[in-house]
N, C-alpha and C positions, 0 to 999 in steps of 0.2 A: 874394416871399421864401419864404413858406409853401409856395407850390406847388413851388418848387426843392428845397425840404427834403423835401418829401412824395415828390417824384420820386427823390431820392437815396436815400431810406429804401425805396422799391419796389424799387430796383436792387438795394441791399444785401440786402434779404430774398430777392429772386429769385436772386441768386448764391449765399445760403446754402442755398436749397432745391435748386439744382442741385448743389452741392457735396455735399450730404447723399445726393442720389439717387446720385452717382456713386460715393460711399463705399459706399453699399448694394451696387451693383452689383459694385463690386471685392470685398468681402466675400463676395457670393455666388459670384464667381468662384473667390475662393481656397478656398471651403468645397466648391465642386464640383470644383475641381482636388485638394484633399487628400482628398476622397471617392474620386476616381477613381484616385489613387496610392495608397490605402490608408494614407495617412500623416496622423497628427493629432499634437497636443501635449497632454500631460496637464497636471495643475496645478502640477508642477515643471518644467515646460518641458522634459521628457525626450521624446525622438522616440519616439511609439508607433506601430509599423506592425503591420497585422494580416498574419500568413505569406502568407495568400492570401484576399482577400475572396470571391473566388469559390469557394474550397475550403472555407472556414470560416464563410460566411454561414448554412450549415445544418448541423445536429447529426443528420441522419438516418443518417449514417455510423456513429454510435455506438448500440450496442444497449443496450436499457433505460434510455434517456435521454428517456422520453417528457415530456409536459407536466408541470410539477411540481404534483401534488395531495397533499392532506394526507389520509393515510391515517385511517380511523376509529380504529385502535387505535395510532397513532403521534401523538406531540405534538412531534416534531423531525423535520423533513424538509429534507435538504440536496440541491442539485444544483450540479455543476461544468461550466462550458461557455465559449463564447465566449473562446477563446485570443487574446492579443494579444502582439505582440513589440515589446518596449521596446529602444531602441539609446540607450544613454548614451556618455558620454565614455570611462568606463574598462570597461565591460562591456555585453552584449546578453543579454537574458533573456525569457523567456515568462511571462507572469500568466494566470490564470484567473479568471473571474468566478464567485463562490459566491453563490448564492442560497439562503436560509434562511427557511423558514416554521416558526413555533414557537407553541406554545399552552402555555407555563409560566410560573408566576408570577414567576420570577426575571428573566425578559426583560422589557424595558419596552415592546418593540414586538411585533408580529405577524410582520414581514418585514424582513429585512436583506439588502442586497446589497454585497459588498465584493469587493476583488480581492487575490489572493495568488499568489506564485511559489512554485517548488519548495521552496526553502530554508525557507520559512515553514511548510510541511508537516513537514519535518525537525525543526523547533522543537517543533512540536505534539507529534509522538511522542515526542520525548526528555523532555519535560515529563510526558506520561502515564506513560512507563516510571518517571520519578523518582517520581511520586506513587503509583504502584500497582505493587508490585512483583511481585505474584502474578496480575495481570490479564494475560491474552493479548492484548497490543497489535497489531494487524494490520501486517503490513509495507508499507513503501512501494515503488513501483517504482524499478527502478535509476536512478540519476543521470543516465547517459548511455546510449545506445543500444548495442547490441553491436558496431555497425560502427564506431563511434567518435564524436567530438565533432562532425565535420563533418556528421552526420546529424541533429543535435538539433533543427534548424529545418524538417525536412521534414514534410509533411502527415501521413505514415504515423505517424511517431514521435510527433508531438505528439497526434493523436487517440489512439494507444494510451496514451500517458501520461495524458491526460484520463479516459480509460476507467476506468484503473487507480486514479486518484486518487478518482474517484466510488465505485470499491469500497472504497477505504480509508475514506473519510469516512462512508460509510453504515454500515459495519461498526461504527464507533465510536458512531455515533447510535443504533445498535440495541442497544449494550451497557448494561445497568442501571446500571453504575458509571462507565464511561469518559465516558458521555453528560453526566454531572452534573459533571464537572471544571470548574472555573472559567477555566483556560486554553483549553478548546475554547469557552467562551463568548467570551473575548476574541478569539479566532481567527475566530470567525463574526460578531462584531458591530462591532469596533473599526475606526475609520478607518485609513486607511493610517499617517498621522502618530502616532496613540495606539499602535497596534499596534507601529511602529518604536521608540517610547520604550518600551513595555513589554518589547520583546525586549532592548533595551540595559540595562534596569534589572536588575540583578544579584539584587535582593531581591524579584523578581516572585513571583507566587503559586507555591507548591510544595506547598500543603496537599492534603489529600485530601477536602476537604468534610465531614469527619466520617465518611466511610463506611469507611474504612481507616486505622488507626492507623499511624504512621511507623515502619516496622520497622527494628531495628538490624541492619546487615549483620554477616555472621559473621565473627568474628576469625580462627577456626581455618582452616587450609587444607583444602581438598577432598579427604578421603581416602576410603578404602573404607568404606562404611557397614556397621555390625555388625548392625543389623537392618534388612532390606529390606522395603520397603511394597509388599506383594502388588499392591495396586490400582494404583499408579502404575508399578511395574515392568512391569506387563501393558500399560499405555498405552506406555511406552518400548519395548517389543517389537513392539507394534503400528506404531509410528510409524516404526521403523527398517525393518521389512518393507514398509511402504506407500511409504517413501522410496526403497527398492530397485526396488520394481514400477514406479513411476511415472518414475523415470530410465531404466528400461530400456525403457518404453512411448515415453518421449520420444526416447530415442537410436534406437530402431528405426524410429519413425515418421519422424523426420528423415533416416533414411538413406533409407527409401523415398521420400520427397519429393524427395531430392536425385536419385535414378536416375530419378524420373518427370521431373524438369527435363531431365536428360540425354536421356530417351527424345523429350521435345518437341522438342529441337533436331534429332534424327534424324528425326522425322516431317516436320518443316518442310522438311527436304532431300528427302523421300521424296515427298510428294504433288505437287510441281511436276512430277515425271517422267511422272506419269500425264497431265497437263495437255499437256504437248509431245508425248507419245506419241500423244494423241487426234488431233492434227493431221495425222498421216501414217496414220492408219487411218480412213478414212470409215465403214467398216461396223460398227465398234464405237466409233466416236467418243463417243457418248453414255454408254455404260457405263464407258468409262475416264474420262471428265468426272465421272460420279457418283461414282466410286470416289475420285478426288481430291479432290472435295468433301467426300466422307465423312470422309477423313483430315484434311481441314483443320477440320472441324466438330469431330471427335473431339480433335483437338490443341487446339483452342480450349477445350473443355470441360476436357481434362486441365490446361491452363494455369492456368484460373480455380481449379481444385483446388489447384494448387501455390502460387498466390499467396495462398489463403485459409488455407494450414496454419498461418502464424505466429498468426494471429488466432483461429482455431479449436482449434488443438490446441498449437502450440509454446509461445507466451507464456502461456496459461492453465496449463499444467502447470508452467513455470517458476515462475510466481507462486505457486502453491498449493504447491510445494516450499520455497519461501521462508517460506510460512505454516506449514508443519511445522517448519522450523527454529526459528521463533519458539516455538512449543510446546515443542520439545526443550529451548531455552533457560530457559524458565520451570520445566521440570522439574529443570533442572540447579540453578537457583536454590534450589528447594525442598529438594533434596537437600544443597545446602550448609548451608541452616539445619538440617537433621537432623542433619548432622555436628557442626555447632557444639553442638546440644543433647546429642548422645551424648558429645562430648569433656568438657564441662562437667559431665554427670551422671557420667562414669567419674572426674573429678578429685573431685567431691564425695564419692563412695564411697570413693576413696583415703584422703582427709583423714579420713573417719569412721573407717576402718580403723586409720590412725595413731594417732588419739585413743584408741580403744578398746585398743590394745596399750600406749600409755603409762599408761592408767589401770590396765591389769591389773599392769604392771610396778610401779607406784607402791604398789598394794596389796599385792602379794606380797613386796615388801622389807621384812625386818624392821628395826627402829631400830639393832640391834648388828650387822648383817651387813656385810661389806665391809671392816671396820676403817677407816682413815682415808679411804679412797675414797668412802665413802658421804657425807662432808661436802660434797665438790664436786659430787656427781651429783645432790643435791637440787634446787639451783636449775636445773640442765639441764633436768629432767622438767618442772618448773613453768613454765619459759620457754617450752618447746614448747606445753605444753598451754595456755598463754595465747596464743600465736600462732594454734593451732588454733582456739581460742574465738572469735578475731575474724575468722578466715579462712572457717570454715565458714558462719556466716550470709550472708556475701558471695556465696559460691558458691552457696548455697541460692536467693538472689535472682536470680543469674544463670541458675540452671537453670530456675526458674518463668519468668522472662521468655523465655528460649530456647524452652521447651515452649509459651507462650502464641502467640508467634510462629510457631512450627511448625504448631500447630493452625489458627491463622487462614490460614496459607498453604495448608493442605490444604482448608479450607472453600472459599475464593475460587477455588483451581485445579479443585477438583472440579466446581463450579458452571460454570466457565468450559469446562471440558472437555465438559460435557454440551451446552452451546450450540455448541461448535466442532464436535462430531461431527453434528450436525443440518447445520449449514452446510457441512460436508464433503460429506455425502450431496448435497447441493443443487448444489453446484460441479462435483463429478465427473460427476454425472447430466448437467448441461448441457454440460460439456467432451465426454462420450461422445456424447451426442445430436447436439451440433453436427458432431461427427467423421462420425457415421453419416449425417446429413442430407447432408454435402457428399459424400460417396462415392456416396450414392444419386442425387444430381443429376448427377455426372459419369457413371456407368453408364447412367441413363436417356437423358442427352443422345448418349452414344456408340451406344447401341443404336437410339436414333431415327434417327441418321445412316446406319447400316448397313442399318436396314430400309428407309429411302427407296431405297437401291440395290437391294435386293432386289425391291421392289415395282416400279421402273422397269424392271427386267430382265423381270420377268413379264409387264408391259405390252408390251415390246418382242417376246416371244416369240408373244404371242397375235396381235400383227399380223402 
């Protein structure tokens, strides 16, 4: 009996072992199939698809996205990479992995890895603008591509957006005030559920961490300023000139790029003629073939130049024009505060003048002048003086508050403009050097192609 029971137990244990092995094999097959298809499921059971595992498995297509290292002079370093496509019932969207390395006491850990979508970056920028009225908060890339929404999931668009988001977040991390904002900390460190709960909470953090006092928005409408600020007026004039120059540069280079694209189409129709011609001319066959090949190589070099235009020239200039718009908007905010200060100051002077006139009239008027009319004029003067006596202190407090806000705006904006000018020099230098480098590569490839033709012709003449 015992032997039978032991035999049964052995059979059961063997069957369990076999079933467990089969389940492991099935799970391996499922994992393998999901990896091959680029499809997984996240914690919320939403379908996650990499746009193209082959295309996005490497980030070498993105410039300045080398291995994340902590600079000696930086205590906050952030990198954005690894885009993933999420397919849900009601929407489809892309998320990016955000890796943060930090050496600040307000952070509990030294490294964080979270995933965020584009709308989360919009939320962060809005919060930073609410907290810091006069800081230059960098712009975000456009929500959709210029071609349209159908292009949102292409490799080129997603890589371009990932590069722009890296520029955005690193500009914030380098800013001495924006990088200390509590909303940025939540953005970089919170889990997805915590971050979603924080976004839905209307009473979320909107303080300025004690670095900037909350400024009252000007109540007066923005009119022409009476006292122009020479320093900021000079900046406004420069920005308008720079916008005009960069816009002209972008338009002209775009037009040249389009003409080159049309030229490539013509060359592609041109070089096969030499190849077909060589078949009927045995004596100059090699020369005709070399010319056809040179045209093909020149066309390929020019095609590479055309395709690189958007990344090297078109998109960077448009992005920097957006950056200029942000600076101009902050200058307009400062002018609105100056207008509010001037309006309240003018009102205060007006009330002081009214009070002085009433006091002078009350002192000049004799007790017997005016007959019966003096009996009812006296209370009128006293009432006006009483009202002015209560109104003037309120106006004085308003003027002081407006002046403090304006001086604070001037200091913060002056500091940010100094940093922006340095960044402007670096960005424009990089754009122009990239443009020059691409031109040199094109002309070197074209010259090499035609030099090969001349060298071959010299060899044939010597023979």
